[in-house]
Backbone as numpy.savetxt, mean C-alpha at the origin, in Angstrom:
# Nx Ny Nz CAx CAy CAz Cx Cy Cz
15.44 -2.85 18.19 14.70 -2.07 17.29 14.44 -3.06 16.01
13.70 -3.26 15.60 13.57 -3.86 13.90 14.10 -2.53 13.07
15.17 -2.65 12.24 15.73 -1.68 11.24 14.99 -2.46 9.86
14.41 -3.00 9.53 14.19 -3.96 8.34 13.26 -2.72 7.18
13.57 -2.82 5.88 13.57 -2.02 4.71 12.55 -2.96 3.98
10.70 -2.73 3.90 10.15 -3.70 3.16 9.91 -2.99 1.45
10.08 -4.07 0.76 10.02 -3.45 -0.55 8.45 -3.79 -0.90
8.05 -3.09 -2.28 6.65 -2.97 -2.25 5.99 -4.53 -2.55
6.98 -5.21 -3.29 6.66 -6.80 -3.21 6.24 -7.18 -2.21
7.34 -7.07 -1.14 6.99 -7.30 0.53 5.28 -6.71 0.85
5.29 -5.85 0.67 4.25 -4.83 0.50 2.71 -5.97 0.33
2.63 -5.85 -1.16 1.89 -6.83 -1.46 1.48 -8.14 -1.03
2.85 -8.86 -0.62 2.85 -10.17 -0.07 1.73 -10.19 1.06
1.86 -8.94 2.21 1.90 -8.90 3.30 0.20 -8.68 3.40
-0.29 -8.00 2.07 -1.75 -7.45 2.00 -2.49 -8.53 1.27
-1.66 -10.08 1.12 -2.43 -11.13 0.50 -2.69 -10.59 -1.22
-1.92 -10.20 -1.97 -2.12 -9.51 -3.23 -1.22 -9.98 -4.06
-1.44 -10.77 -5.20 -0.72 -11.17 -6.32 0.40 -10.29 -6.63
1.95 -10.57 -6.69 2.85 -9.95 -6.16 4.15 -10.22 -7.15
3.69 -10.43 -8.13 4.91 -10.58 -9.95 5.11 -8.94 -9.99
6.11 -8.52 -10.63 5.75 -7.23 -11.04 4.70 -6.92 -12.22
4.57 -7.69 -12.60 3.24 -7.09 -13.93 1.98 -7.27 -13.02
1.41 -8.01 -12.24 0.43 -8.41 -10.90 0.60 -6.79 -10.32
1.68 -6.30 -9.96 1.71 -4.87 -8.88 1.76 -3.62 -10.16
1.81 -4.00 -10.91 1.95 -2.74 -12.17 0.43 -2.92 -12.69
-0.34 -4.12 -13.00 -1.74 -4.33 -13.30 -2.68 -3.24 -11.99
-2.25 -3.73 -10.79 -2.70 -3.14 -9.79 -3.09 -1.64 -9.62
-1.74 -1.20 -9.97 -1.47 0.07 -9.53 -2.16 0.56 -10.90
-2.37 0.47 -12.37 -2.99 0.89 -12.98 -4.68 1.18 -13.08
-5.02 -0.37 -12.04 -6.19 -0.58 -12.31 -7.08 0.61 -10.95
-6.17 0.69 -9.78 -6.43 1.63 -8.67 -5.81 2.73 -8.58
-5.44 3.64 -9.97 -4.73 5.00 -9.82 -5.82 5.90 -9.62
-5.40 6.95 -9.36 -6.35 8.34 -9.18 -6.77 8.20 -8.10
-6.69 8.05 -6.66 -7.07 8.17 -5.15 -6.94 9.96 -5.27
-8.48 10.14 -4.75 -8.51 11.77 -4.96 -7.52 12.22 -3.00
-6.91 13.53 -3.47 -6.37 13.90 -2.39 -6.57 13.68 -1.30
-8.11 14.18 -1.34 -8.76 13.89 0.16 -9.34 12.76 0.94
-8.86 11.57 0.26 -8.95 10.39 0.69 -7.77 10.08 1.25
-7.58 9.31 2.43 -6.54 8.60 3.10 -6.26 7.25 2.66
-5.20 6.43 2.25 -4.99 5.32 1.18 -5.28 4.00 1.94
-5.66 3.87 3.22 -6.74 3.22 3.66 -8.01 3.34 3.82
-8.44 4.57 3.46 -9.98 4.80 3.07 -10.47 4.55 1.39
-9.44 3.87 0.65 -10.03 4.02 -0.41 -10.79 2.27 -0.61
-11.76 2.67 -1.49 -12.59 1.33 -1.47 -12.41 0.27 -2.09
-11.04 -0.21 -2.43 -10.67 -1.41 -3.23 -10.36 -2.18 -1.66
-10.20 -1.57 -0.66 -9.08 -2.32 0.69 -10.05 -3.77 1.07
-9.60 -4.70 1.30 -10.78 -5.23 2.30 -10.60 -4.87 3.86
-11.27 -5.01 4.74 -11.13 -4.51 6.03 -9.72 -4.41 6.54
-9.24 -5.96 6.58 -8.21 -6.39 7.13 -6.85 -5.63 6.46
-6.83 -5.22 5.17 -5.70 -4.77 4.39 -5.72 -3.31 5.11
-7.22 -2.65 5.04 -7.12 -1.16 5.54 -6.71 -0.88 6.76
-6.81 -1.89 7.15 -6.37 -1.90 9.01 -4.71 -2.02 9.16
-4.20 -2.80 8.41 -2.80 -2.97 8.34 -2.37 -1.69 7.91
-3.02 -0.88 6.55 -2.08 0.18 5.94 -2.54 1.34 7.23
-3.58 1.40 7.84 -3.87 2.49 8.59 -2.63 2.14 10.08
-2.55 0.99 10.41 -1.65 0.92 11.50 -0.12 1.28 11.26
-0.08 0.68 10.09 1.52 1.34 9.63 1.94 2.34 9.62
0.88 3.43 9.15 0.90 4.71 8.74 0.85 5.24 10.20
0.01 4.96 11.17 -0.39 5.64 12.43 0.82 5.54 13.34
1.36 4.26 13.03 2.21 3.30 14.28 3.67 3.67 13.40
4.07 4.43 12.53 5.27 4.62 11.80 6.11 3.19 11.71
5.37 2.51 11.50 6.26 0.63 11.83 7.17 0.49 10.36
8.08 -0.32 10.70 9.08 -0.63 9.05 8.35 -0.68 8.09
6.85 -0.79 7.95 6.33 -1.19 6.92 5.73 0.41 5.96
5.90 1.42 6.89 5.53 2.86 6.44 6.33 3.42 4.93
7.60 2.90 4.86 8.18 3.41 3.70 7.36 2.64 2.69
7.30 1.20 2.89 6.71 0.66 1.23 5.47 0.98 1.42
4.20 1.44 2.53 2.82 2.01 2.01 2.97 3.13 1.54
4.13 4.28 1.91 4.19 5.64 1.36 4.53 5.33 0.01
5.34 4.35 -0.20 5.56 4.47 -1.90 4.38 3.98 -2.67
3.80 3.03 -2.01 2.35 2.83 -2.81 1.30 3.51 -3.32
1.08 4.51 -2.00 0.46 5.68 -1.74 0.49 6.53 -3.07
2.29 6.75 -2.85 2.24 7.89 -4.35 1.97 7.23 -5.39
2.04 6.07 -5.82 1.95 5.40 -6.66 0.81 5.30 -7.24
-0.26 5.45 -6.40 -1.62 5.12 -6.67 -2.41 6.53 -6.63
-1.86 7.65 -6.61 -2.19 8.78 -6.46 -1.67 9.53 -7.81
-0.51 8.92 -8.34 0.27 9.50 -9.44 -1.11 8.94 -10.96
-1.17 10.04 -11.62 -2.04 9.80 -12.91 -1.55 9.97 -14.08
């Protein structure tokens, strides 16, 4: 079993997004405020493959789920 813990920067790299601290902060500021009734992977700014990755991470409780949950919390904070 893989007990890896992925950081938010790793998640951004996995999603093919720019991953410097400044770029991550900009992404969060730009996309913040996801409605509470919208699941993270349903947000309109993801590509199909990004949304699929996030959905699978959540549904399979993969080793990415902590990073995904962290990003979810950051994007819901306004």
